[in-house]
C-alpha positions in Angstrom: 25.3 -7.0 9.9 22.4 -9.4 9.5 22.0 -12.3 7.1 18.8 -12.3 5.0 17.4 -15.1 2.9 16.6 -14.4 -0.8 14.3 -16.1 -3.2 15.9 -18.4 -5.7 14.5 -19.5 -9.0 13.4 -22.8 -7.6 11.4 -21.0 -4.9 9.7 -18.8 -7.4 8.9 -21.8 -9.6 7.5 -23.8 -6.6 5.3 -20.8 -5.6 4.0 -20.2 -9.1 3.1 -23.9 -9.6 1.3 -24.0 -6.2 -0.6 -20.8 -6.9 -1.6 -22.1 -10.4 -2.8 -25.4 -8.9 -4.9 -23.5 -6.3 -6.5 -21.4 -9.0 -7.2 -24.3 -11.4 -8.5 -26.5 -8.6 -11.2 -23.8 -8.1 -11.7 -23.0 -11.8 -10.4 -19.5 -11.3 -8.9 -17.7 -14.3 -6.3 -15.3 -12.8 -3.0 -13.6 -13.4 -0.2 -14.4 -10.9 2.9 -12.2 -10.3 5.8 -12.8 -8.0 8.3 -10.0 -7.2 11.4 -9.7 -5.1 11.8 -7.5 -2.0 12.2 -4.4 -4.2 9.0 -5.1 -6.1 10.9 -6.2 -9.3 9.0 -8.9 -11.3 10.5 -12.4 -11.1 7.6 -14.3 -12.5 4.3 -13.6 -14.3 1.6 -15.9 -15.8 -1.9 -15.2 -17.0 -4.0 -18.3 -17.0 -6.4 -19.0 -19.8 -9.5 -16.9 -19.5 -8.1 -14.4 -17.1 -9.2 -10.8 -17.8 -6.7 -8.6 -19.6 -6.6 -6.0 -16.9 -5.5 -8.7 -14.4 -2.1 -8.7 -16.1 -1.7 -5.1 -14.9 -3.3 -5.5 -11.4 -1.5 -8.7 -10.2 2.0 -7.2 -10.5 0.9 -4.0 -8.9 -0.6 -5.9 -5.9 2.7 -7.8 -5.6 4.8 -4.6 -5.8 2.7 -2.9 -3.2 2.8 -5.9 -0.8 6.6 -6.2 -1.2 7.4 -2.5 -0.7 5.0 -2.1 2.2 5.9 -5.5 3.7 2.3 -6.1 4.4 -0.8 -7.5 2.6 -2.2 -5.1 0.0 -5.5 -5.4 1.8 -4.2 -3.1 4.5 -4.2 -0.3 2.1 -7.6 -1.1 0.7 -8.9 -1.0 4.3 -7.3 2.3 5.0 -8.9 3.8 1.9 -12.3 2.2 2.6 -12.0 3.6 6.1 -12.1 7.1 4.7 -8.5 8.0 4.3 -8.8 8.9 0.7 -5.6 10.9 0.7 -3.7 7.6 0.7 -4.6 7.3 -3.0 -1.9 9.9 -3.7 0.9 7.8 -2.2 3.8 7.7 -4.7 4.4 4.5 -6.6 1.7 2.6 -4.8 -0.8 1.3 -7.2 -2.1 -2.2 -6.2 -4.1 -1.2 -3.2 -6.6 -4.0 -3.4 -6.6 -7.3 -1.5 -4.6 -10.0 -3.3 -1.0 -9.0 -2.7 0.8 -11.0 0.0 4.3 -10.4 1.2 6.7 -13.4 1.5 8.1 -13.0 5.0 10.9 -15.0 6.7 12.6 -14.2 10.0 11.1 -10.7 10.0 12.4 -9.9 6.5 10.4 -9.4 3.3 11.7 -11.6 0.5 9.2 -10.4 -2.0 5.5 -10.9 -2.6 2.9 -12.7 -4.6 0.1 -10.8 -6.3 -3.0 -12.3 -7.9 -5.9 -10.8 -9.8 -8.9 -12.1 -11.7 -11.4 -13.3 -9.1 -12.8 -11.9 -5.8 -10.1 -10.2 -3.8 -10.2 -12.7 -1.0 -9.9 -15.5 -3.5 -6.9 -13.7 -5.1 -5.3 -13.7 -1.6 -6.1 -17.3 -1.1 -4.2 -18.2 -4.3 -1.2 -16.0 -3.3 -1.1 -17.6 0.2 -1.2 -21.1 -1.3 1.8 -20.2 -3.4 3.8 -18.9 -0.4 2.8 -21.9 1.7 4.4 -24.2 -0.9 7.9 -23.0 0.2 7.1 -23.5 3.8 6.4 -19.9 4.8 
């Protein structure tokens, strides 16, 4: 048996606050979603001015990053590289950059997904949230 860390509410709150701070520091209106290792929603917020569709995309990016245990950008790159059949992968919807897994000791604890600005900026916000808990 192995011992695995899990996210606690305080971790989720710390990540959410740091992600929000990063977004607001840059005047970016986004939606931020945090999920557990199974892709289940633990936190969601839509900042003032964030596009309505971002409320659907951010959780999807987080879900994809958690289940795949890799950044959602990997899937975007696969599709952009011509492997269009990947679009038919079951239950994988957030295949755009901006979903970042929360990894510790080789285990995925969950993921942060952000949507509302350029994809690389979404990822920047997600990574700022994760960095706030020392990962």
